[in-house]
C-alpha positions, 0 to 999 in steps of 0.5 A, a space after each residue: 622163194 617162200 618166207 623163213 622164220 629161223 630161230 636159234 634159242 639158248 637158255 639165256 635168249 632166242 636170237 630171230 630172223 625173218 627173211 621175206 619173199 625178196 629176201 629181205 632179212 630182219 634180224 630180233 632178240 626174244 627171251 628163251 624158249 627153252 623147253 623148261 619156260 613153258 609155264 601157263 603165264 610164259 605161254 599167254 605172254 608168248 603167244 600174244 605176242 606173235 599175234 601181233 607178226 601174222 607174216 611171220 607166223 605164216 612163214 615156214 619156220 624153223 626152230 633151233 633150240 637147247 633141250 630139243 635133241 630130246 625128241 619128246 621136247 622137240 615135239 612138244 615145242 613144235 605142238 605149242 608153237 601150232 597152238 601160237 599160230 606157225 603152220 610150218 614147223 621144223 624143231 631141232 636141237 642147238 647143237 643142229 644149229 652149231 654143227 650147221 654153223 660151225 660145220 655145214 656139211 663137213 664133219 668134225 666136233 664141236 662144242 657149246 659153251 654159252 649158258 650150258 655147255 656140250 661136246 659133240 661130233 657133226 658127222 653126215 648133218 646129224 648129232 653123235 656121240 654127245 658129251 656133257 649136255 646134261 644142264 646146270 644142276 649136273 655139269 655144264 663145266 665151262 659154260 658162262 653158268 659154270 664160270 658165274 657158279 666159281 664166282 660166286 662160290 668164291 665171293 661166299 667163302 670170302 675168296 675173291 682179292 678184294 680188287 675181285 670182289 670189288 668189282 663184283 659186288 659193284 655189277 652183279 646184282 645178288 638179289 637176281 641171284 636168288 630170284 632165278 640162280 641159273 639166269 643170275 650165275 649165266 648172266 654174271 660172265 657177261 657183266 665181268 668181260 671187260 676184267 677177263 685180266 682180274 678174274 683171269 684165274 677163274 676163266 682158266 679153271 674153267 676152261 681146265 673143268 671142260 677140258 676134263 669132262 669133256 675132252 680128256 677122255 677122248 683124246 679130242 685134239 681139235 675142236 669148233 667152238 660155239 656160245 657168247 661165252 667163249 667168244 667173250 673169253 677167247 684168248 683166254 679158252 684157246 689158251 689154256 686148252 693149249 695146254 692140252 694139245 686142243 686146237 680151237 679152230 673157229 669160234 663164233 658167238 652164234 648160228 643165226 648168221 650162218 643159218 640163214 645164209 644156208 636158208 638162202 642160199 638153199 633158195 637161190 
């Protein structure tokens, strides 16, 4: 078997798995490789990192990335990886990774509820009828970012309860939000994940916003969901969407394991 390097890159981080010729798997993480991140400094830092892994650079790279549904971004990512030293590169979107992980060769509706949010149809191995995915500045209802935005606004407007505000100030680094708004707000949901009961209403508002913006118009009744935000707050999201007769068939935290299983199975 050939060696493979599989990557799933979202808005917060990139999950990787290197599969060597003996089918041994090595999982690791890096920062997000979103197309918006490729400044000169980011490229230099990334190129230096991959110099340490010539065996991985010589493998077949399958990169599934947020922002790569847009063809120009996918082509740019491919060009960057080749400049870094990868020779055999396939770039697809994180929507493709979600579709493969949730449904494989079957068809259905898939939602990503991670740093950002989007809904799409997965049919015949392709992404169709995309709803949302406009980015954090225009939408992302139902995402970790949107939850953080709701909480942060409530804090600024003094609308948190005394208990909520105490926990928020204790766990959330406000300077991180000032330094990087998107990253800072997206991380709030993870920081507060052990206090779901305290911030229950904000998760419900977020879930309702996801239904209104992504599901209501199409009359969707059954979805597969992938993403860290949905995974860590699954019970609340399931309960809220059930109010609108929407069933969540499955929730996955990330697609990397399923992507690896698919590659290994195809080469057995």
